[in-house]
NUPAFI-915833 format. One record per residue (C-alpha): residue number from 1; residue in three letters; x, y, z. Coordinates in steps of 0.5 Angstrom, whole numbers. Example, Ala and Ser with C-alpha at 12.3 -4.5 7.8 and 13.67 -1.06 7.14 Angstrom:
<pts>
> 1/ala/25/-9/16
> 2/ser/27/-2/14
</pts>
This chain:
<pts>
> 1/pro/142/-140/242
> 2/thr/143/-146/246
> 3/asp/145/-153/243
> 4/pro/146/-160/247
> 5/ala/153/-161/243
> 6/trp/156/-154/246
> 7/ala/155/-156/254
> 8/gly/162/-159/254
> 9/ala/165/-153/251
> 10/leu/161/-148/255
> 11/ala/162/-152/262
> 12/ala/170/-151/260
> 13/his/169/-143/259
> 14/pro/164/-141/264
> 15/gly/165/-134/263
> 16/ala/165/-134/255
> 17/arg/159/-133/250
> 18/pro/157/-135/244
> 19/ala/158/-131/237
> 20/arg/157/-133/230
> 21/val/162/-132/224
> 22/thr/160/-127/219
> 23/glu/166/-126/216
> 24/gln/173/-130/214
> 25/his/179/-126/212
> 26/arg/186/-129/212
> 27/ser/188/-124/218
> 28/gly/182/-127/222
> 29/tyr/174/-127/223
> 30/val/169/-122/224
> 31/val/163/-124/229
> 32/ala/157/-122/231
> 33/glu/152/-123/237
> 34/ala/146/-120/235
> 35/pro/144/-118/227
> 36/gly/148/-112/225
> 37/glu/153/-112/230
> 38/gly/160/-115/228
> 39/tyr/167/-114/231
> 40/ser/174/-117/230
> 41/pro/176/-121/236
> 42/glu/183/-124/237
> 43/ser/183/-131/233
> 44/arg/187/-137/236
> 45/pro/194/-137/234
> 46/glu/193/-144/232
> 47/trp/188/-143/226
> 48/gln/193/-138/223
> 49/arg/198/-143/222
> 50/ala/199/-146/215
> 51/lys/199/-153/217
> 52/cys/192/-152/221
> 53/pro/187/-157/217
> 54/pro/182/-152/214
> 55/glu/176/-156/216
> 56/gln/179/-155/223
> 57/arg/179/-148/223
> 58/pro/172/-143/223
> 59/ala/168/-142/217
> 60/val/163/-137/216
> 61/gly/157/-140/219
> 62/asp/160/-143/225
> 63/trp/159/-141/232
> 64/val/165/-139/237
> 65/leu/165/-138/244
> 66/val/168/-131/246
> 67/glu/171/-128/252
> 68/gly/173/-121/254
> 69/glu/170/-114/251
> 70/gly/173/-109/246
> 71/ala/180/-110/244
> 72/ser/181/-115/249
> 73/ala/176/-120/246
> 74/arg/179/-127/244
> 75/ile/176/-133/241
> 76/val/177/-139/246
> 77/ala/173/-144/242
> 78/leu/170/-147/236
> 79/leu/163/-150/238
> 80/pro/161/-157/235
> 81/arg/157/-156/228
> 82/phe/150/-159/225
> 83/ser/152/-159/218
> 84/ala/158/-157/213
> 85/ile/159/-156/206
> 86/lys/166/-157/204
> 87/arg/170/-159/197
> 88/gly/177/-161/195
> 89/ala/181/-155/195
> 90/ala/185/-154/188
> 91/gly/192/-157/188
> 92/glu/195/-164/187
> 93/his/195/-165/194
> 94/tyr/189/-167/198
> 95/arg/186/-161/202
> 96/gln/179/-160/204
> 97/gln/176/-153/204
> 98/leu/170/-151/208
> 99/val/165/-147/205
> 100/ala/160/-145/210
> 101/ala/158/-148/217
> 102/asn/151/-149/220
> 103/ile/147/-149/214
> 104/asp/140/-151/213
> 105/thr/139/-150/206
> 106/ala/144/-149/200
> 107/phe/141/-145/194
> 108/val/144/-148/188
> 109/val/144/-142/183
> 110/cys/144/-142/176
> 111/gly/142/-137/170
> 112/leu/137/-139/165
> 113/asp/142/-137/160
> 114/ala/148/-139/157
> 115/asp/151/-141/165
> 116/phe/145/-146/165
> 117/asn/148/-153/165
> 118/pro/145/-159/169
> 119/arg/152/-163/169
> 120/arg/154/-157/173
> 121/ile/148/-158/178
> 122/glu/149/-165/179
> 123/arg/156/-163/181
> 124/tyr/153/-159/186
> 125/leu/148/-163/189
> 126/leu/154/-168/189
> 127/leu/158/-164/194
> 128/leu/152/-162/198
> 129/ser/150/-170/199
> 130/gly/152/-172/206
> 131/ser/153/-165/209
> 132/gly/146/-164/212
> 133/val/144/-159/208
> 134/gln/138/-159/204
> 135/pro/139/-157/197
> 136/val/134/-152/193
> 137/val/136/-151/185
> 138/val/134/-143/184
> 139/leu/134/-142/177
> 140/thr/135/-134/176
> 141/lys/134/-129/170
> 142/ala/128/-132/168
> 143/asp/125/-125/165
> 144/lys/131/-125/160
> 145/asp/129/-126/153
> 146/gly/130/-133/151
> 147/ala/130/-136/158
> 148/asp/125/-142/157
> 149/ala/124/-145/165
> 150/asp/120/-150/162
> 151/ala/125/-153/158
> 152/ala/131/-153/164
> 153/met/126/-157/168
> 154/arg/125/-162/163
> 155/ser/133/-163/163
> 156/leu/133/-163/170
> 157/ser/127/-168/171
> 158/ala/132/-173/174
> 159/thr/134/-168/179
> 160/leu/126/-167/181
> 161/ala/125/-174/181
> 162/gln/130/-174/187
> 163/gly/126/-170/191
> 164/val/130/-163/190
> 165/ala/126/-157/189
> 166/val/127/-153/183
> 167/val/125/-146/183
> 168/ala/125/-141/177
> 169/val/125/-133/179
> 170/asn/127/-126/176
> 171/ala/132/-125/182
> 172/lys/131/-117/181
> 173/asp/124/-117/182
> 174/arg/122/-118/190
> 175/ala/115/-121/188
> 176/ser/118/-127/184
> 177/val/124/-129/189
> 178/ala/118/-129/195
> 179/ala/117/-136/192
> 180/leu/124/-138/196
> 181/glu/120/-136/203
> 182/pro/119/-143/205
> 183/trp/126/-143/206
> 184/leu/127/-137/209
> 185/gly/124/-137/216
> 186/glu/126/-135/223
> 187/gly/132/-138/225
> 188/arg/134/-141/218
> 189/ser/141/-141/215
> 190/val/141/-141/207
> 191/val/148/-141/203
> 192/leu/148/-139/195
> 193/val/153/-142/191
> 194/gly/154/-142/184
> 195/ser/158/-140/178
> 196/ser/160/-133/177
> 197/gly/155/-129/174
> 198/ala/149/-133/176
> 199/gly/145/-128/180
> 200/lys/147/-130/187
> 201/ser/149/-122/189
> 202/thr/143/-120/185
> 203/leu/139/-125/189
> 204/ala/141/-123/195
> 205/asn/140/-116/194
> 206/thr/133/-117/192
> 207/leu/132/-121/199
> 208/leu/136/-116/203
> 209/gly/131/-110/200
> 210/ile/138/-106/199
> 211/glu/144/-106/195
> 212/lys/149/-109/199
> 213/met/152/-114/195
> 214/lys/156/-112/189
> 215/thr/154/-114/183
> 216/gly/157/-114/176
> 217/asp/155/-115/168
> 218/val/156/-121/165
> 219/arg/160/-122/158
> 220/ser/155/-122/153
> 221/ser/159/-128/150
> 222/asp/158/-133/154
> 223/asp/154/-130/160
> 224/arg/160/-131/165
> 225/gly/161/-126/170
> 226/arg/167/-124/174
> 227/his/168/-125/181
> 228/thr/164/-119/184
> 229/thr/163/-123/191
> 230/thr/171/-123/193
> 231/his/169/-127/200
> 232/arg/164/-130/204
> 233/ala/159/-126/209
> 234/leu/153/-127/213
> 235/val/147/-122/214
> 236/ala/141/-123/217
> 237/leu/135/-122/212
> 238/pro/129/-117/214
> 239/pro/122/-120/217
> 240/ala/118/-124/212
> 241/ser/112/-119/214
> 242/ala/110/-114/219
> 243/gly/111/-116/226
> 244/ala/115/-123/225
> 245/gly/121/-125/228
> 246/leu/127/-125/226
> 247/gly/129/-127/218
> 248/ala/133/-132/216
> 249/cys/141/-132/216
> 250/leu/144/-131/208
> 251/ile/151/-132/206
> 252/asp/153/-130/199
> 253/thr/159/-134/197
> 254/pro/164/-132/191
> 255/gly/163/-136/185
> 256/met/167/-143/184
> 257/arg/170/-145/178
> 258/glu/173/-151/181
> 259/leu/168/-157/185
> 260/lys/173/-162/187
> 261/pro/169/-168/191
> 262/thr/172/-169/198
> 263/gly/171/-177/198
> 264/glu/166/-177/203
> 265/glu/160/-175/198
> 266/asp/154/-180/197
> 267/val/154/-182/190
> 268/ala/148/-187/190
> 269/glu/144/-181/193
> 270/ser/146/-176/188
> 271/phe/145/-181/182
> 272/ala/139/-186/185
> 273/asp/136/-187/179
> 274/ile/142/-190/176
> 275/glu/144/-194/182
> 276/ala/137/-197/182
> 277/leu/138/-199/174
> 278/ala/145/-201/176
> 279/ala/142/-206/181
> 280/gln/139/-210/175
> 281/cys/146/-210/170
> 282/arg/148/-218/169
> 283/phe/155/-216/172
> 284/arg/155/-214/179
> 285/asp/161/-210/178
> 286/cys/159/-207/171
> 287/arg/162/-201/169
> 288/his/157/-199/165
> 289/thr/162/-198/159
> 290/gln/162/-204/154
> 291/glu/160/-210/159
> 292/pro/154/-214/156
> 293/gly/147/-214/160
> 294/cys/148/-207/162
> 295/ala/141/-204/164
> 296/val/144/-197/165
> 297/arg/146/-197/157
> 298/ala/140/-200/155
> 299/ala/136/-195/159
> 300/val/140/-190/155
> 301/glu/138/-193/148
> 302/arg/131/-193/149
> 303/gly/131/-186/151
> 304/glu/129/-187/158
> 305/leu/136/-184/161
> 306/asp/140/-178/159
> 307/ala/146/-180/157
> 308/gly/150/-174/159
> 309/arg/147/-175/166
> 310/val/150/-182/165
> 311/ala/157/-180/163
> 312/asn/157/-174/169
> 313/phe/155/-180/174
> 314/leu/161/-184/171
> 315/lys/166/-178/172
> 316/leu/164/-176/179
> 317/arg/164/-183/181
> 318/asp/171/-184/179
> 319/glu/173/-177/182
> 320/val/170/-179/188
> 321/ala/173/-186/189
> 322/ala/180/-182/187
> 323/ala/179/-177/193
> 324/ser/176/-182/198
> 325/asp/183/-186/197
> 326/gln/187/-180/198
> 327/leu/183/-178/204
> 328/ala/184/-185/207
> 329/ala/192/-184/206
> 330/arg/192/-178/209
> 331/leu/188/-181/215
> 332/ala/193/-187/215
> 333/gln/199/-182/215
> 334/lys/196/-178/221
> 335/ala/194/-184/225
> 336/asp/202/-187/224
> 337/ala/204/-180/226
> 338/arg/201/-180/232
> 339/val/203/-187/234
> 340/gln/210/-185/232
> 341/gly/210/-179/237
> 342/lys/207/-183/242
> 343/ala/212/-188/242
> 344/leu/218/-183/242
> 345/his/215/-179/248
> 346/lys/215/-186/251
> 347/arg/223/-188/250
> 348/leu/224/-180/252
> 349/asp/220/-182/258
> 350/glu/224/-189/259
> 351/lys/230/-185/259
> 352/tyr/230/-178/262
> 353/gly/224/-179/266
> 354/lys/217/-176/266
> 355/his/217/-169/267
</pts>
């Protein structure tokens, strides 16, 4: 592949070649230069340090430059990304976690069983907003007794109104998952995200045509699954038809229990319907709780807007605002540290002279 944004890195490392990260582990990375081929080059030392920000390290889907062959192969540069899916890492301190990079489409997978949760889908869509990645909601287990795809579609009517595609499939049936082929064209990259037991690995296996991803049963009490996928992995899908070129690249991910925003999300993009109503509120700073003349609450009372969606909007809006404040504080601290560092070097240079 060639990308104009790579020109600087390629010029700086004329003997290096691009490779894509297919697996990420604590000890390093697996990269590939062609489908079905993978090897583990030596990683850059700074990426293994605890203080290295996660978003500055390669993630599955990233392109890197590699020099050397065999045991002497080593990564010398991380190439610029065109998209990235991130979330806030678990814990009290602000950190970002990079889920996948250089992705065209994210399949937000949710089962048509007790796993079905429109509010969780909205949270996933919020995390994808502004990432440069196209979301597609994939409802699995359409073959299961009691599955009601039409009712699910109705509960996602606001999501559909935002232009997000929603597709119901039987993840075990190749003919059914063929409905996803418009997003699986040659050279495309797709990531599967969703909770454990949603059917991500089953869907991946059906698309691959082989049982490559480990799958497991869900609990009968709540249809939730265990983490059968333990790490992210990128694999190449077979061509959609005979004689076609290479198919898409697919990334399966472990189920995510916690979906914290990073503060960079666009709430207005994910909840455009509520934002449009908010513009009609009597007060510009209306919080849509107790204020008189609230157009949002009036729409809920008329049955035109789902109360659960509004509650989720308010919750996510506050979470994004809090994360944004944390991000701003972190950036300010880093900027202050750089200024202090430059001042220290200047004083040392003045006292001892430049080396």
